[in-house]
N, C-alpha and C positions, 0 to 999 in steps of 0.2 A: 504494500500500500504506500502511497506517496506520503512524504514527510510534510508536516506543518512547520513553517519557519516563523518564529515569533521574535520580533525585535523588542527588547526590554531595556529601558534606561534606568540606571541606578546612580544617583549622585552620592558617592561614598563619603563626601566631605560635608554633607548637609544632614546632620543628625535630627531625627524626629523624637517623639516621646520614648521614654525608656520602657522596654518590655519587662514587666514585672516577672521575676522568676516564679511567682506564685501562680501564673497561668499554667504552669506545668505541675499543678498540684494533683493530689490523689484522694481517694475516698475508700474508707473501710467500714462496712456496716456489719452488724451481727446478722448475717444473712448467709444461708447455705454454708459453704466451706471457706468463706473469706477469712473469718477469725479462727475458728476451731478447725484445724487441719490445714489451714493456710498460713496465717501469721503465727498461730499459737498451737503447739503440739503438746504442751505440758512438760514439766521438768523431768518426768520419768520416761519420756520418749527415747527410743533408740536413735532418732534423728537428732543430729547435733543441735543443741539449743542453749540459750542462756536464760535461765528463769522461765523456761517453757517457750520462749520466743525462737522461732525457727531461723537458724543463722544463715542458711543458704538463700532464703528469701530476702533477708536483710542485706546480704552481700550483693545480690542481684539489683536490689533497689538503690543501694548506695551508688552503684555505677551510673544511675540516672541523675545523680545530684537532686534527689527528691526533695522539694522545698517545704512541703507541708502535707499533713495527713488529716483528713476530716473523719470524725468518729463521734458517737457510735451509730449514727444513721444520718439521713434516711428515715423512713417510717419508723424504724425501731427506736429512734431517739425519743419519740413522743410517747413511748410506753416504758422508757428506761428510767429507773430511779437509782441514782448514782450510789446512794448509801448501801444498796444491796450488793455492790461490787467492791467493797473495801473490807479490810480486816481478814482474819484467818479464812482460808478458802472453805474449810469444812463448816464454817458458820454462816456462809453466805446464802441468802435466800434464793430459792429456785423459782423461776417464772416461766410462763409460756410465751413463746415468740409468736404472737397471733398473726402477724403480718406475713411471716416467711416460713410456711410449712407446719405451723402449729407444734414445733418441737420444743422440748424443755431447754431452757437456758440456765446453766448452773452458776453464772456470774463469776466464773474462775478468771476470766479476763475482764478486768475492771480498770478503774482510774490509774492505779499504780502500775499495772501491767502496760496500759496504753502509754503512759509517760515514759516507761522504760523502753518501749518500742521506739518512740520518737527519738529518744536519746541515742539508741543504737543506729537509727537511720540517719541521724543528723538532720531531722526534719522538725519544722515547727508544728505544734499541735493546733488543730482547729476543732473545737468542741461544739457540737450541736446540742443545745439545751432543750429540755422537755417543757414545751408550752402546752401541748395537746392534753396531757393527763397530769402534768406536774403543777407546781405552784411557784409563785414569785420567790417565796422564801427558799424553796429547794434549790433553784438555780443560783440565787444569791449566796447561799451557803456553799455551793460547789465552787464558786469563784473564790470565796474566802478560804476554803479548804486548800485549794491549789496554790493560791498566789499571795496570801497574807503572811507577813513576818510578825514577830513579836508574840503577843499572847491574845488568845480569844478562844471561844469554844471550839471552832472548827480547826484552829491551829493546834490545839491540844489533841484533838481527835487525829489529825494527820500525824503528829509526832508519836502518838500511841500506836499508830500503824506503821512506824518505822521510818518516817521521812521527816528529818529535822528542818531542812531548809525548804522554802517555797520553790515552786517551779515558775518558769516564765511561760505564761499562756496568754498570748495577745488576742487570738482570734476566737470569737464566740458567736455562734449562730443562735438567734432568738427564735427557736423553733424550726420546723421543716415542713414544707408543703402544707401550710396551714389552711389552704383552700381545699385540701383533701384529707389524707391520712393523718395530718397533724391537727385536726380539729374541725374540719368542714366549716370554716368560718367564711364570712364575707370579707372583702378587702377592708371595709370600714371597721368591722369588728376587730380584725387582726391588727390594724394600724393602732387602735387604742391599746390593745394588749402589748404591742411592741413598745409603745411609749412607757408603759408601766414596768415591763421586764427590764428595759434598758435603764430605767431610773435606779433600780435596786441592784443591778450588776455593776459593782463599783471597782474602780482602779485602786489597787493597794500599792503604796510605795512607788517603785520605778516600773511596775508592771502596768502599762497603760493598755486598757482593753480597746480592741477594734471590734465593734458590735455590728453584726450583719443581720438585717431584717429578712425574714423569709419572704421571698418574692414570688413572681408569677410562674405559671406554667406556659411555656411556649410564647405565643404572640398576644398574651393578655396585657396590653399596654395600660389598660385602665387600672390594673392592680398596682403597677409601678407608679402611676400618677397619684393614686390614693396615698401611697407611702411617702412620696415626695411632698405632697401637700402637708403632711404632718411635720415636715422639717422647716417650713417657711411659706411665705406668701409671694406669689409671682409678682415681681416688680415692686414689692413693698419693703422687703427686708432681706438681709443676707440669710442664706440657708443655715439652719442650726443643726449641725450633725453631731452635736454632743449626745443626742439620744441614741442614734445609730449612725454608723459611719459608711455603710454600704447597703445595697439591696441586691438580692439574688434573683436568679432566674434558672429554670431547668429546661433542658431541651434534649430529647433523644432522637436517634436516627434509626429508621427501619424501612424495609422494602414494602411491607404491607401495612396492616392496621393493628391497633392494639389487640384486637381479637385474633388476628392471624398475622403474626409479625414476619414470618418467613424463616427459612432455615439458615443457619450460620454457614453451612458448607455446601449445600445443594441449591444452587440458584442459577437462573438464566442470565444471559447478557442483558435482557430487558430489566430484570430485577436489579442487576448491578447498577445500571444507569439511573434507575429510580432512586436507589440508595444514595448515589453520589449527588443527585440533584437535591435530595432532602438534606444531605450533609451541608451542601453549599448554602442552604437557606439560613444557616447560622449567622451569615453576614447580615441578611435582612433582619433577623431577630435582634442582634446586638445593635444594629443601626436604629431600629425602631425604639427599643428601650432607652438607648442613649439620647435620642431626640427628645423623648419625654423628659428625661432627666435634665437636659440642657435648658428646657424652658424654666425650670425651677432653680437650677444650679449651673449657670453658665460658666462659673469658675471651676467646675469639675472637682469640687471638694468631696463629693459623695462618690464612692466607688461602685462599680457594677461587678457582680460576682456570678459566674456561671458554675455553680458548685455541684451540678450534676449534668454530665454530657456523655455521649458515646452511643454505640450501637446496642440495640436490644432485639435479640432473636428468640425464636422458640427454643426451649431448652433442648439439650442433647437427648436423643432417645434413651429411655431407660433410667433417666435421672429424675429426682424429685422436682416437680414443677415449681415448687416454692423456693428452690435453691438457686434458680436463675443461672445455671451453669451452661455456658456456651463456648464453642470453639471460636477461633480467631484466625481469619484468613488474610490474604493480600488485600482483599476488599476493605477489611477493617483498618489496615495500615494506611490506606489511601484516605479513608474517612478522617483518620487522625491528622494526616498531613494537611488536608484541606482546612480542618479546624484551626490548626496552628497558624497557617497563613492568615486566616481571618483574625485570630487573636492578636497577631502582630500589628495588623492594620488598625485595631481598636485599642492600641496601647494607651491612648490618652484617657480612656474611661474604664477599661477592663482591668481590674486589679488582681483578680484571682479566677482560676477555673479548676475544677476537680473532675477527673475522669471517673466514671462509674464502671467497674470498681477495680481495686488494685490486684486482688488475688481471687481466682476461681469464680468470679461473679461478673456477668455481663462482659464489657470490653476490657478484659483483664490484661495486666502486664505479664503475669506469671500464672501458670497452671500447675497444680501439684496432683500427682496421681495418688488416689486414696489407697491403692493396693501396694504398689512398689515403692511409693514415697518419692518417685522421680520428680524433678522440677523441670518445667519447660518454659522457655522464654517465647512469648508470642510475637508475631509480626508487629503488633502495636508497640510492644516494648522497644523494638529496634528503632521505630520512628522517634520515640521519646529520647533514646540514647543519641541518635544521630543529630537531634535538634537541640541538645542541652546547651550548646554554645550560645543560643539566643537568650538564655536566662540573664536578666538584668543588663542586656545589651541595648544600645540605642537603635531604635527602628530606623530603617531607611526606606524611603518611598520608592516604589517600583512602578514606572510608567510604561505602558504598552501602547505606543502611538498608533499602531496598525490594528489594535484590538487583539483579542484572544480567540483562538479557534474554539468553536462551540458546536453543540448539537441540540436539537429540540428534544426535551424530555417532558412528557405530559403537559405540553403547552407552555413550558418555560425553557429559556435558553440556559444551558449548562456549559460554562467555560471548561474546556477539557485540559487546559494547562493552568497551573496555579503556581505563583512565585511569591516569595517574601525574602527580605534581606535585613541584616543588622550588622553593626560593628561594635566591637568591644576589645579593649586592650590592643588596639592597632591591628585587629584581624577582622576580615570580612567573612560572613557566613551567609550563603544563599541556599535556600531550600526550594526545590522544584518538584512538582508532581505532574505526571502525565496521566490523565484519567481515561484516555482513549483505550478501550479494551483491546484494540488490534493494531492501531496505527502509531508509529513513532512520531516524535517532534524534535525540533532543534530550537533552542532558545539562544538568541544572539544578545549577550549582555554587553551593553554600552556603558562602561564604567567611567563615570565622569568625576573629576575632582581628585583623582589619584590613580596610581597604578597598583596592580596586585600581583605579587609574586609568591613563590613557594606554594603553589596551588596543589591541593589534594582534593580528591573527590571519592565519594562512596555511593553505592547504589543498592536499593532494596527492590527486588522484583522476583518473579517466579514464572514458571512455565504456564501456570494457570491462575486465574483470579481466585479459584477455590483452594489453592495450596495453603497448607497450614502445618504447624509443627506438632509433633507427638513425641512421647518418650522413645519410640522406635526411630523416628526421623526428626530429631530436634533442630536440624538446620535446613529444613526444606525451604524456609523463607528466612534468610539471614543476610546481613549486609556484606558487601565485598568491595574491593577497590574498583573504581570506575575509570576506565580508560577513555571515556567519550568526551573529554574536555580538551579543547585546543585554544591556543592564544590567537587573537585577531588584532588588527590595528587599533580597534576601539576597546577591546577587553577580552571576553571569553565567549566561545561557542560551546554550548552544552547539549549533548545528544541525550534524548530521553526515549528509551525504548517504550513500547506499549506497556500500560499499567505499571508504571515505575515511580519510585520516590528517590530523589537524588539530593545530596548535599555537596556543596562546593565551598571550600575554605581556602583563604590565602592571606598573606600579610600585606597590609596597605602601606605603600611608600608615598 
């Protein structure tokens, strides 16, 4: 098939907004085998662990420079009572996880274990508090337990459980999906609850809380507007983000519907393009919510947080439907690549994003085999690793004067080439995705304002879009050196095979 040739201009000396490392965040819910059998195997397991935390999972995630981890949910957060998960394990209350399979939760993985996990990962904790079935006092005391120095009832309780010094916990979610599993509230009802919870979640000492209000599902811009109205009055006063500092939104990608999402590994080319078109709509989503926020907060003091995103497929055959275990193919990797390019373009407003989820659930980084204990890195994992150089880098605008190649999918135009770029510490990183299932493309990078040398490139692709990694074939989809980059008079020419993700890095002179 003929190649598409895409001219792209990058001004490497004109830095845009900084790409927060936190848009490469993660999410771990008490759901299926994400926590138990994923992150946590218990101290008596034959699998190497530290305090029950699985060390090969930690090692894999540390290689991603994982910036933050959201916990304990998700829907689980709004039925989780944190005091059930502290103290001696044999004394911890057992509960039923009503959202995810109706299984018993023994609370052996609780606050102390989560904080130990974050310390092992080198990640910042992001805790979602219980607004749905909890109380203001409960969340307030959790903040005190974790972060207060000196003496107080919760400090004494923490010390009695073996932790003398407080932890640093900056990020707090004021509930989760309060329009649904987090309480079935209206936007107006939740906005008042958020004000109240935010008031009593206090900063202690040098630990300054960053409070995130539970935001909309998908394109519900009215929910975002209601939350923004609570922070100020349009044209009358400066926004007051002392109550909450950010609002969230959730967006999932699937080929089908919520009732019939489609298979993770058995899909047609048509279903592939439908998936990519839906993934690309995250740009429309973030633009829409950001536009609403701009009306009330033109100075962009309030952050936008996409704290659940990713693909959602029908569970693998033979697995518990409530455990949301799915395989992860080259298609999922390209979904991630498209999302990150969009995130980079929204660096002025988007302060955090969390893929759902990190281990064994939905679009996971890591899959663990329950029988052999083997660990598999997914294609999505490799996109995170190849892209980690964008974390805290300055975004660079990418202009495509001739436009991008596209195809019509369900009445919408899908650009089949996606590009983003950043610079940090004197180095340029360009990420490129070719979404065309069968045709290659070449991107002519016109690098203005500097020259780039010491160029290296890697590629992630496979013989089929359905290719995925298993314990038997762990490297069916894995990055390798890419020889398809050549120097030109203006910069670089990058060859993109069909359905491929490529990164190009070089030193700026």
